[in-house]
C-alpha positions as CSV (number, residue, x, y, z in Angstrom):
1,M,35.1,-26.9,-0.1
2,R,38.9,-27.2,-0.8
3,T,38.3,-27.8,-4.5
4,A,36.3,-24.6,-4.8
5,F,38.9,-22.6,-2.8
6,E,41.7,-23.9,-5.0
7,A,39.8,-23.1,-8.2
8,W,39.3,-19.6,-6.9
9,A,42.9,-19.2,-5.7
10,A,44.3,-20.4,-9.0
11,R,42.1,-17.8,-10.9
12,E,43.4,-15.1,-8.5
13,G,47.0,-16.1,-9.2
14,H,47.8,-17.8,-5.8
15,I,50.1,-20.8,-5.6
16,T,48.0,-23.8,-4.4
17,R,50.9,-26.2,-3.9
18,R,50.7,-27.9,-0.5
19,R,53.4,-28.8,1.9
20,E,54.9,-32.3,1.7
21,D,55.3,-32.7,5.4
22,K,51.8,-31.3,6.2
23,P,49.5,-31.8,3.1
24,E,46.6,-30.0,4.8
25,E,48.6,-26.7,4.7
26,Y,49.7,-24.7,1.7
27,L,53.3,-24.0,0.9
28,V,52.8,-20.3,0.5
29,Y,51.8,-18.4,3.6
30,E,49.4,-16.0,1.8
31,T,47.5,-18.9,0.3
32,Q,47.3,-20.6,3.7
33,R,46.0,-17.4,5.3
34,R,43.3,-17.1,2.6
35,W,42.4,-20.7,3.1
36,V,41.8,-20.1,6.8
37,I,39.8,-17.0,6.0
38,W,37.7,-19.0,3.4
39,Q,36.9,-21.6,6.0
40,A,36.0,-19.1,8.7
41,A,33.7,-17.3,6.3
42,L,31.9,-20.5,5.3
43,T,31.6,-21.6,8.9
44,H,30.2,-18.2,9.9
45,G,27.8,-18.2,7.0
46,A,26.6,-21.7,7.8
47,K,26.1,-20.7,11.4
48,A,24.2,-17.5,10.5
49,A,22.0,-19.5,8.1
50,A,21.2,-22.0,10.8
51,E,20.4,-19.4,13.4
52,A,18.1,-17.4,11.1
53,P,16.8,-19.7,8.4
54,S,13.9,-17.4,7.5
55,K,16.5,-14.8,6.4
56,F,17.8,-17.2,3.8
57,A,14.7,-18.9,2.6
58,R,13.9,-18.3,-1.0
59,E,10.2,-17.9,-0.5
60,E,10.6,-15.0,1.8
61,Q,13.3,-13.1,-0.1
62,K,12.8,-9.4,-0.5
63,P,12.0,-8.2,-4.0
64,A,15.0,-7.2,-6.1
65,V,16.2,-3.6,-5.9
66,T,14.3,-1.4,-8.3
67,Q,16.2,0.6,-10.9
68,D,15.4,3.9,-9.0
69,E,16.8,2.4,-5.7
70,A,19.9,1.2,-7.5
71,T,20.5,4.6,-9.1
72,V,20.1,6.4,-5.7
73,R,22.5,3.9,-4.1
74,N,25.1,4.3,-6.8
75,R,24.8,8.1,-6.6
76,V,25.3,8.1,-2.8
77,L,28.2,5.7,-3.0
78,N,29.9,7.9,-5.6
79,E,29.4,11.0,-3.5
80,V,30.9,9.2,-0.5
81,L,33.8,7.9,-2.5
82,D,34.4,11.3,-4.0
83,A,34.4,12.9,-0.5
84,F,36.9,10.5,0.8
85,S,39.1,10.6,-2.2
86,E,39.7,14.3,-1.5
87,L,40.8,13.5,2.0
88,D,44.5,14.0,2.7
89,E,46.3,10.9,3.9
90,A,47.8,12.8,6.8
91,A,44.4,14.0,8.0
92,G,43.8,10.9,10.1
93,M,40.6,10.4,12.1
94,E,39.9,14.2,12.3
95,G,39.8,14.3,8.5
96,V,37.5,11.3,8.4
97,L,35.2,13.0,10.9
98,K,35.2,16.2,8.9
99,V,34.2,14.3,5.7
100,I,31.4,12.5,7.6
101,Q,30.1,15.8,9.1
102,G,30.3,17.4,5.6
103,L,28.2,14.5,4.1
104,K,25.7,14.8,6.9
105,K,25.4,18.6,6.4
106,K,24.9,18.1,2.7
107,Q,22.2,15.5,3.3
108,K,20.4,17.8,5.8
109,E,20.5,20.7,3.3
110,L,19.0,18.4,0.6
111,A,16.3,17.3,3.0
112,D,15.5,20.9,4.0
113,S,15.4,22.1,0.4
114,K,12.9,19.3,-0.6
115,A,10.7,20.2,2.4
């Protein structure tokens, strides 16, 4: 597990040198923090896989996303990103709520026009 982490960290430009007094810890705080996150993610993933093995079984995997579904997902994602990119940083939560309400209104209008 540590070898995979260090390979990833090196590719990402993190310093993977360990402390001399505590060889299980990294010298740089950010690398140590990412190592702890890496371990937590793997532990959580292993726990989730053990609790619900049918979710992760290869035989029962859902079919891959079709091209149409992927196109729709990308279009929706781009709409959401565009809506939030227009948001003023000073708007705070009120601005976020306005963007969400605007997206919901746009979705409702599209549904009404199709019906």
